[in-house]
C-alpha positions as CSV (number, residue, x, y, z in Angstrom):
1,M,0.0,0.0,0.0
2,K,1.1,3.5,-0.8
3,S,1.8,5.9,2.2
4,I,0.1,9.3,1.8
5,L,1.2,10.6,5.2
6,S,4.3,9.5,7.1
7,I,5.1,10.4,10.7
8,K,8.7,9.7,11.8
9,N,10.0,9.9,15.4
10,I,7.9,12.8,16.6
11,Q,8.7,14.1,20.0
12,K,6.8,16.8,21.9
13,S,6.9,18.2,25.4
14,F,5.0,20.9,27.3
15,G,7.3,22.1,30.0
16,E,8.3,19.0,32.0
17,K,5.6,16.8,30.5
18,Q,6.8,14.8,27.5
19,V,3.7,13.9,25.5
20,H,5.3,12.2,22.5
21,K,8.6,10.4,23.1
22,D,8.9,8.7,19.7
23,V,5.8,8.5,17.6
24,S,6.0,6.9,14.1
25,F,3.4,5.6,11.8
26,D,2.1,5.7,8.2
27,L,-1.4,6.6,6.8
28,Y,-2.0,4.7,3.6
29,Q,-3.9,5.9,0.5
30,G,-7.6,5.5,1.0
31,E,-7.6,4.1,4.5
32,T,-9.1,5.2,7.8
33,L,-6.7,4.9,10.7
34,G,-8.0,5.0,14.2
35,L,-5.9,6.9,16.8
36,L,-6.7,5.6,20.3
37,G,-5.3,6.3,23.7
38,N,-6.2,7.4,27.2
39,S,-6.8,11.0,28.0
40,G,-3.4,12.9,28.1
41,T,-1.7,10.7,25.6
42,G,-1.6,13.6,23.1
43,K,-3.9,12.3,20.4
44,S,-5.3,15.8,19.5
45,V,-1.8,17.4,19.9
46,L,-0.6,14.9,17.3
47,L,-3.4,15.7,14.9
48,R,-2.7,19.4,15.2
49,S,1.0,18.8,14.7
50,L,0.2,17.3,11.3
51,I,-1.1,20.6,9.9
52,G,1.2,22.9,11.8
53,I,-1.2,24.2,14.5
54,E,1.3,22.6,17.0
55,T,5.0,22.2,16.3
56,A,6.8,19.0,17.2
57,D,10.1,19.4,19.1
58,S,11.7,16.9,16.7
59,G,10.9,14.4,14.1
60,E,9.6,14.5,10.5
61,I,6.2,14.6,8.8
62,Y,5.8,13.8,5.1
63,F,2.7,14.3,2.9
64,K,2.8,12.7,-0.5
65,G,6.6,12.5,-0.1
66,Q,7.1,16.2,0.7
67,R,8.4,17.1,4.2
68,I,5.8,19.5,5.7
69,D,6.8,20.0,9.4
70,Q,9.3,22.7,8.6
71,L,7.1,24.7,6.2
72,K,6.5,28.4,6.8
73,E,3.0,29.5,7.8
74,E,2.2,30.8,4.2
75,E,3.4,27.4,2.8
76,L,1.1,25.6,5.1
77,F,-2.0,27.2,3.6
78,E,-1.6,25.0,0.6
79,I,-1.2,21.9,2.7
80,R,-4.3,22.7,4.8
81,T,-6.4,22.7,1.6
82,Q,-5.3,19.1,1.1
83,I,-5.2,17.9,4.8
84,S,-8.4,19.0,6.4
85,Y,-9.2,19.2,10.1
86,S,-12.6,18.4,11.5
87,F,-12.6,20.0,15.0
88,Q,-14.1,18.3,18.0
89,Y,-16.3,21.3,18.8
90,N,-17.0,22.0,15.1
91,A,-15.4,25.5,15.2
92,L,-18.3,27.1,13.4
93,F,-18.6,30.9,13.3
94,D,-21.6,31.6,15.5
95,S,-22.7,34.8,13.8
96,D,-22.4,33.3,10.2
97,S,-25.0,31.2,8.5
98,V,-24.4,27.6,7.6
99,F,-23.8,28.7,4.0
100,E,-21.2,31.3,5.1
101,N,-19.5,28.8,7.3
102,I,-19.1,26.2,4.6
103,A,-18.3,28.7,1.9
104,Y,-15.6,30.3,3.9
105,P,-12.7,28.0,2.8
106,L,-13.8,28.3,-0.8
107,F,-13.7,32.1,-0.7
108,E,-10.3,32.0,1.1
109,H,-8.5,29.3,-0.9
110,T,-10.1,29.2,-4.4
111,K,-10.9,31.4,-7.3
112,L,-14.4,30.0,-7.8
113,T,-17.2,32.4,-8.8
114,E,-20.0,33.1,-6.3
115,D,-22.3,31.0,-8.5
116,E,-19.8,28.1,-8.4
117,I,-19.4,28.4,-4.6
118,Q,-23.2,28.4,-4.2
119,K,-23.4,25.1,-6.2
120,K,-20.5,23.6,-4.3
121,V,-22.0,24.4,-0.9
122,T,-25.4,23.0,-2.0
123,H,-23.7,19.8,-3.1
124,V,-21.7,19.4,0.1
125,L,-24.8,20.0,2.3
126,K,-26.6,17.3,0.4
127,E,-23.7,15.0,1.0
128,V,-24.1,15.4,4.8
129,N,-27.9,15.4,4.7
130,L,-28.3,19.1,5.6
131,S,-30.0,20.3,2.4
132,G,-32.0,23.5,3.0
133,T,-30.1,24.7,6.1
134,E,-28.0,27.3,4.2
135,S,-29.7,30.3,5.9
136,L,-29.7,28.9,9.5
137,L,-27.2,29.9,12.2
138,P,-25.2,27.2,14.0
139,S,-27.4,27.9,17.1
140,D,-30.4,26.8,15.1
141,L,-28.9,23.4,14.5
142,S,-29.0,20.3,16.8
143,G,-25.7,19.0,18.1
144,G,-25.7,16.2,15.5
145,M,-26.5,18.7,12.7
146,Q,-23.7,21.0,13.9
147,K,-21.3,18.1,13.8
148,R,-22.3,17.4,10.2
149,A,-22.0,21.0,9.3
150,G,-18.4,21.0,10.6
151,I,-17.7,17.9,8.6
152,A,-19.2,19.5,5.5
153,R,-16.8,22.4,5.9
154,S,-13.9,20.0,6.2
155,I,-14.7,18.3,2.9
156,V,-15.7,21.4,0.8
157,L,-12.1,21.8,-0.7
158,D,-12.0,18.1,-1.7
159,P,-9.1,17.2,0.6
160,A,-6.9,14.1,0.2
161,I,-6.9,13.6,4.0
162,I,-9.4,14.4,6.7
163,L,-8.3,14.5,10.4
164,Y,-11.4,13.8,12.6
165,D,-11.0,15.0,16.2
166,E,-13.5,13.1,18.4
167,P,-16.2,13.3,15.7
168,T,-18.8,11.3,17.8
169,A,-18.2,12.9,21.2
170,G,-21.4,14.0,22.9
171,L,-23.7,12.6,20.2
172,D,-26.6,10.2,20.8
173,P,-26.5,6.7,19.1
174,I,-28.5,7.8,16.0
175,N,-26.1,10.7,15.3
176,V,-23.1,8.6,16.0
177,E,-24.4,6.2,13.3
178,N,-24.9,9.2,11.0
179,V,-21.3,10.3,11.5
180,C,-19.9,6.8,11.0
181,D,-21.9,6.5,7.7
182,L,-20.4,9.8,6.5
183,I,-16.9,8.7,7.3
184,N,-17.4,5.5,5.4
185,K,-19.0,7.4,2.5
186,F,-15.9,9.6,2.2
187,K,-13.6,6.6,2.5
188,A,-15.5,5.0,-0.4
189,K,-14.5,8.0,-2.5
190,G,-10.9,7.4,-1.8
191,I,-10.3,10.0,1.0
192,S,-7.8,9.0,3.6
193,S,-8.5,9.9,7.2
194,I,-7.3,9.7,10.8
195,L,-9.9,9.3,13.4
196,C,-8.9,10.5,16.9
197,T,-11.5,9.0,19.3
198,H,-12.4,7.4,22.6
199,D,-15.4,5.7,20.9
200,I,-14.2,2.2,20.3
201,P,-17.4,0.9,18.7
202,A,-17.3,3.8,16.2
203,A,-13.7,3.2,15.5
204,K,-14.4,-0.5,14.8
205,K,-17.1,0.5,12.3
206,V,-15.0,2.8,10.2
207,C,-11.3,2.1,10.7
208,D,-9.1,-0.2,8.6
209,R,-6.4,-0.1,11.2
210,L,-6.1,1.0,14.8
211,I,-3.1,2.4,16.7
212,I,-2.8,3.0,20.4
213,L,-0.7,5.7,21.9
214,D,0.7,4.8,25.3
215,E,3.5,6.4,27.3
216,G,4.5,8.7,24.4
217,R,4.8,5.9,21.8
218,V,2.7,3.8,19.4
219,A,2.2,0.8,21.5
220,F,0.0,-1.2,19.2
221,T,-0.8,-1.2,15.4
222,G,-3.2,-3.6,13.8
223,T,-6.5,-4.3,12.0
224,V,-9.8,-4.2,13.9
225,S,-9.7,-8.0,14.1
226,E,-6.1,-8.0,15.4
227,F,-7.2,-5.4,18.0
228,E,-10.2,-7.4,19.1
229,N,-8.2,-10.7,19.4
230,S,-5.0,-9.2,20.8
231,E,-3.3,-10.7,23.8
232,D,-1.1,-7.6,24.0
233,P,-1.1,-6.2,27.6
234,V,-1.4,-2.7,26.3
235,V,-4.6,-3.5,24.3
236,K,-6.0,-5.5,27.3
237,K,-5.4,-2.6,29.7
238,F,-6.8,-0.1,27.2
239,L,-10.0,-2.2,26.8
240,M,-10.4,-2.6,30.5
241,N,-10.4,1.2,30.9
242,H,-13.0,1.7,28.3
């Protein structure tokens, strides 16, 4: 399988606390990779490091063979159109309509006309089952709808990779199912993704492989089946705690 994103020997500390001691793994073309670990293991920090919101102390990050961890801020703009981040709390602009929220990356990063942007937003909202919500504010949406609006914004630039940060957190079972269906829908289109989550059932529904972060390193990597049948003490301990 071809690697689209490669993380090599990432180290990261906040003061005295070393979050990542030596994190290395690959994301392959078209796969969904689950990033598991207890609270405090730096899952979200790692996701943010992949697009330069956080900066690793050392190590290397490659996207399609290009090293990206040393890029300047303006060079990262291009990378962020191809590696999209779906935030845990949706990060929607409260005073902007659903249309304005989803259109924002298109106005910022493309030269599309207003008519083309209108068509693109309409198409993306249909993809996430939010047709007709263009004029609503985020506060008019339910929690599940806000989550889908956030995901819609993360796919509007047709990225190669989506980084999902706790996409099912705080959702009821029906909305968890909706989000899992969306992730699988995008995977079927060839989009690669990393799913940072505490939700093991959701991870098992959508992920091709799972990795567990423990004590600053990747302590386990394997398929869902290998995870479920593992005798590895790290996996057993993780499952006991969840």
